[in-house]
C-alpha positions as CSV (number, residue, x, y, z in Angstrom):
1,X,11.6,-12.2,-10.2
2,X,11.3,-9.3,-12.6
3,X,12.6,-5.8,-11.7
4,X,9.3,-4.3,-10.7
5,X,8.6,-7.1,-8.2
6,X,12.2,-6.9,-6.9
7,X,11.9,-3.2,-6.2
8,X,8.6,-3.7,-4.5
9,X,10.0,-6.5,-2.3
10,X,12.9,-4.2,-1.2
11,X,10.6,-1.3,-0.4
12,X,8.5,-3.7,1.8
13,X,11.7,-4.4,3.7
14,X,12.0,-8.0,2.4
15,X,15.2,-9.8,1.4
16,X,16.1,-10.6,-2.3
17,X,18.8,-13.0,-3.3
18,X,21.2,-13.0,-6.2
19,X,24.8,-13.7,-7.4
20,X,27.4,-12.1,-9.6
21,X,28.2,-13.5,-13.1
22,X,31.9,-13.4,-13.8
23,X,32.2,-16.4,-16.2
24,X,28.8,-17.1,-17.7
25,X,28.9,-16.6,-21.4
26,X,26.5,-19.0,-23.1
27,X,22.7,-18.5,-23.3
28,X,22.4,-22.3,-22.5
29,X,22.7,-21.3,-18.8
30,X,19.1,-20.3,-19.0
31,X,17.9,-23.9,-18.1
32,X,20.0,-23.8,-14.9
33,X,18.8,-20.3,-13.9
34,X,15.1,-21.2,-14.2
35,X,15.5,-23.6,-11.3
36,X,18.0,-21.6,-9.3
37,X,15.6,-19.5,-7.2
38,X,17.8,-16.4,-8.0
39,X,15.9,-13.1,-7.9
40,X,18.6,-11.2,-9.7
41,X,22.0,-11.5,-11.3
42,X,24.8,-8.9,-11.6
43,X,26.6,-9.2,-14.9
44,X,30.2,-8.0,-14.2
45,X,31.8,-5.8,-16.8
46,X,34.1,-4.0,-14.4
47,X,36.5,-7.0,-13.9
48,X,35.0,-9.3,-16.5
49,X,36.1,-9.0,-20.2
50,X,32.6,-8.6,-21.7
51,X,31.7,-6.7,-24.8
52,X,28.3,-5.0,-25.5
53,X,27.0,-7.9,-27.6
54,X,27.7,-10.5,-24.9
55,X,26.1,-8.3,-22.2
56,X,23.0,-7.9,-24.4
57,X,22.8,-11.7,-24.9
58,X,23.1,-12.3,-21.1
59,X,20.5,-9.7,-20.3
60,X,18.0,-11.3,-22.7
61,X,18.8,-14.8,-21.3
62,X,18.3,-13.6,-17.7
63,X,15.0,-11.9,-18.5
64,X,13.7,-15.0,-20.2
65,X,14.7,-16.9,-17.0
66,X,12.7,-14.5,-14.8
67,X,15.9,-13.2,-13.2
68,X,16.4,-9.4,-13.0
69,X,19.6,-8.4,-14.9
70,X,21.8,-5.7,-13.3
71,X,25.1,-4.7,-15.1
72,X,28.1,-3.7,-13.1
73,X,29.6,-1.0,-15.4
74,X,33.4,-0.5,-15.6
75,X,33.5,3.0,-14.0
76,X,30.9,5.4,-12.7
77,X,30.4,7.3,-15.9
78,X,27.1,8.3,-17.7
79,X,28.3,6.8,-21.0
80,X,28.6,3.3,-19.5
81,X,25.2,3.6,-17.8
82,X,23.6,4.5,-21.1
83,X,25.3,1.6,-22.9
84,X,24.0,-0.9,-20.3
85,X,20.5,0.6,-20.5
86,X,20.6,0.5,-24.3
87,X,21.5,-3.2,-24.0
88,X,18.2,-3.8,-22.1
89,X,19.4,-4.1,-18.5
90,X,16.9,-3.5,-15.7
91,X,19.6,-1.9,-13.5
92,X,23.2,-0.8,-13.2
93,X,25.7,-1.0,-10.4
94,X,28.2,1.8,-10.5
95,X,31.5,0.7,-8.8
96,X,33.7,2.7,-6.5
97,X,31.8,5.9,-6.2
98,X,33.4,8.5,-3.8
99,X,31.9,11.8,-4.7
100,X,28.5,13.4,-5.0
101,X,29.2,14.4,-8.6
102,X,29.9,10.8,-9.6
103,X,26.7,9.6,-8.0
104,X,24.6,12.4,-9.5
105,X,26.0,11.5,-13.0
106,X,25.1,7.8,-12.8
107,X,21.8,8.3,-11.1
108,X,20.7,11.0,-13.5
109,X,21.5,8.8,-16.5
110,X,20.0,5.7,-14.8
111,X,16.7,7.5,-14.2
112,X,16.4,9.9,-17.1
113,X,18.3,8.4,-20.1
114,X,18.3,9.4,-23.0
115,X,18.4,13.0,-21.7
116,X,22.0,14.3,-21.9
117,X,24.0,17.4,-21.2
118,X,22.3,20.5,-19.8
119,X,18.8,18.9,-19.9
120,X,20.1,16.0,-17.8
121,X,21.7,18.4,-15.2
122,X,18.5,20.3,-14.9
123,X,16.5,17.1,-14.4
124,X,18.6,15.7,-11.6
125,X,19.4,18.9,-9.7
126,X,16.4,21.1,-10.3
127,X,13.6,18.6,-11.3
128,X,13.2,20.7,-14.5
129,X,12.3,18.9,-17.8
130,X,11.7,20.1,-21.4
131,X,8.0,19.5,-20.7
132,X,5.6,17.7,-18.4
133,X,5.0,15.2,-21.1
134,X,8.8,14.5,-21.3
135,X,8.9,13.8,-17.6
136,X,6.0,11.4,-17.7
137,X,7.5,9.6,-20.7
138,X,10.8,9.1,-19.0
139,X,9.1,8.0,-15.8
140,X,7.2,5.3,-17.7
141,X,10.4,4.3,-19.6
142,X,12.4,3.8,-16.4
143,X,9.6,2.3,-14.3
144,X,11.9,-0.7,-13.5
145,X,15.2,1.0,-13.4
146,X,17.5,0.2,-10.5
147,X,20.6,2.3,-9.7
148,X,23.0,0.7,-7.2
149,X,26.0,2.8,-5.9
150,X,29.3,1.2,-4.9
151,X,30.6,2.4,-1.5
152,X,33.9,0.6,-1.6
153,X,36.5,2.7,0.1
154,X,37.2,4.7,3.3
155,X,36.8,8.1,1.5
156,X,33.4,6.9,0.1
157,X,32.4,5.9,3.6
158,X,33.4,9.2,5.0
159,X,31.3,11.0,2.3
160,X,28.3,8.6,2.8
161,X,25.9,11.2,4.2
162,X,26.4,13.6,1.3
163,X,26.1,10.8,-1.2
164,X,22.9,9.5,0.3
165,X,21.4,13.0,-0.2
166,X,21.3,12.3,-3.9
167,X,17.8,11.2,-4.8
168,X,17.1,8.1,-6.9
169,X,19.6,5.7,-5.3
170,X,17.9,2.2,-5.2
171,X,20.7,0.3,-3.4
172,X,24.2,0.5,-2.0
173,X,26.9,-2.0,-2.8
174,X,29.8,-2.8,-0.5
175,X,32.8,-4.6,-2.1
176,X,34.5,-6.3,0.8
177,X,37.8,-6.8,-0.9
178,X,38.1,-3.1,-2.0
179,X,36.7,-1.8,1.3
180,X,38.9,-4.0,3.6
181,X,42.0,-3.1,1.5
182,X,41.1,0.6,1.8
183,X,40.8,0.2,5.6
184,X,44.2,-1.3,5.7
185,X,43.0,-4.8,6.6
186,X,42.8,-6.7,3.3
187,X,40.3,-9.5,3.2
188,X,40.0,-9.6,7.0
189,X,36.2,-9.7,7.2
190,X,36.1,-10.8,10.8
191,X,38.1,-7.7,11.8
192,X,36.0,-5.5,14.2
193,X,37.0,-2.4,12.1
194,X,35.6,-3.9,8.9
195,X,32.4,-5.2,10.6
196,X,31.9,-1.8,12.3
197,X,32.1,0.1,9.0
198,X,29.7,-2.3,7.1
199,X,27.2,-2.3,10.0
200,X,27.2,1.5,10.1
201,X,26.8,1.7,6.3
202,X,23.8,-0.6,6.5
203,X,22.3,1.3,9.5
204,X,22.6,4.7,7.8
205,X,21.3,3.4,4.4
206,X,18.3,1.5,6.0
207,X,17.4,4.7,7.9
208,X,16.7,6.2,4.4
209,X,15.0,3.0,3.1
210,X,18.0,2.1,0.9
211,X,18.9,-1.6,1.0
212,X,22.6,-2.7,1.1
213,X,24.3,-5.6,-0.8
214,X,27.6,-6.9,0.6
215,X,29.3,-9.1,-1.9
216,X,30.7,-12.0,0.2
217,X,31.9,-15.3,-1.3
218,X,31.0,-18.0,1.2
219,X,27.7,-19.0,2.9
220,X,29.2,-18.2,6.3
221,X,30.3,-14.6,5.3
222,X,27.1,-13.9,3.4
223,X,25.1,-15.1,6.4
224,X,27.2,-12.7,8.6
225,X,26.2,-9.9,6.2
226,X,22.5,-10.8,6.5
227,X,22.8,-10.7,10.3
228,X,24.3,-7.2,10.1
229,X,21.2,-6.1,8.2
230,X,21.9,-6.7,4.5
231,X,18.7,-7.3,2.6
232,X,19.9,-7.0,-1.0
233,X,21.8,-10.3,-0.6
234,X,24.6,-10.8,-3.2
235,X,26.3,-14.1,-2.8
236,X,29.4,-15.3,-4.5
237,X,29.9,-15.7,-8.3
238,X,28.8,-18.2,-10.9
239,X,32.4,-19.5,-11.2
240,X,32.8,-19.8,-7.4
241,X,29.6,-21.7,-6.9
242,X,30.3,-24.0,-9.9
243,X,33.7,-24.8,-8.5
244,X,32.4,-25.7,-5.1
245,X,29.5,-27.8,-6.6
246,X,31.8,-29.8,-8.9
247,X,34.4,-30.4,-6.1
248,X,31.7,-31.3,-3.6
249,X,29.8,-33.8,-5.7
250,X,33.0,-35.5,-7.1
251,X,34.4,-35.8,-3.6
252,X,31.2,-37.5,-2.5
253,X,31.7,-40.0,-5.3
254,X,35.3,-40.5,-4.4
255,X,34.2,-41.5,-0.9
256,X,31.8,-44.0,-2.3
257,X,34.6,-45.5,-4.4
258,X,36.8,-45.7,-1.3
259,X,39.1,-42.9,-2.5
260,X,40.3,-39.9,-0.4
261,X,38.5,-36.7,-1.2
262,X,40.4,-34.1,-3.0
263,X,41.0,-30.8,-1.2
264,X,39.1,-27.9,-2.6
265,X,41.5,-25.2,-3.7
266,X,39.8,-21.9,-4.3
267,X,41.3,-20.6,-7.6
268,X,38.5,-18.2,-8.4
269,X,39.3,-14.5,-8.4
270,X,37.4,-12.3,-5.9
271,X,35.5,-9.7,-8.0
């Protein structure tokens, strides 16, 4: 699904489905992705050690596979948004945003790049541009642009209403590991405190027409997020799904051969 179709589906209240890439490096993944039914993929450059050339290669490969590329930048800074856009991404995910100023900075660049400095501030805060033609040009240039904001801590949650006042947010990302750790209940996703926070984030965002992605790692936890109202479905990582697929199929063959199945040990980092 290309970015325009993805944005339209979300605006219609539909679900879209994707995963995070933490290990994928070769363009030869394209064949697998064409049959994957993935609508989008997030290229992780916050925790993943990816340079600009690799990100650009992955973006082109995802586009050729009809999968919308979204880059998770290292920190919520305009410079990283601009670099991802220059590499050809359809969208960016800005992690761990806690202030209105951070959100304004990444949204402004995501929607009005290559404006910079005072012109960019005028555009995002006052809707003032160098000319009407400049505004039309930038709107055309960013027709597919997606800006997703990471709400991943208790301070971010407490500041959510002010953050959502910033125009141009296309989605909100909840990082369960960061959020649960901030709440004092690390990785306890069944804890009522965690579930209450996530449910409230989804409710408040959906009231403004903003879909929420909750990055869970298993089918059961991703299903729970969908039941809470998540429509921007972000499931697992390429490394995690590959590990489970390899273990699952080889264990089936062990059973056929009369051998005991090996126990799956999750050695994939949560990102």
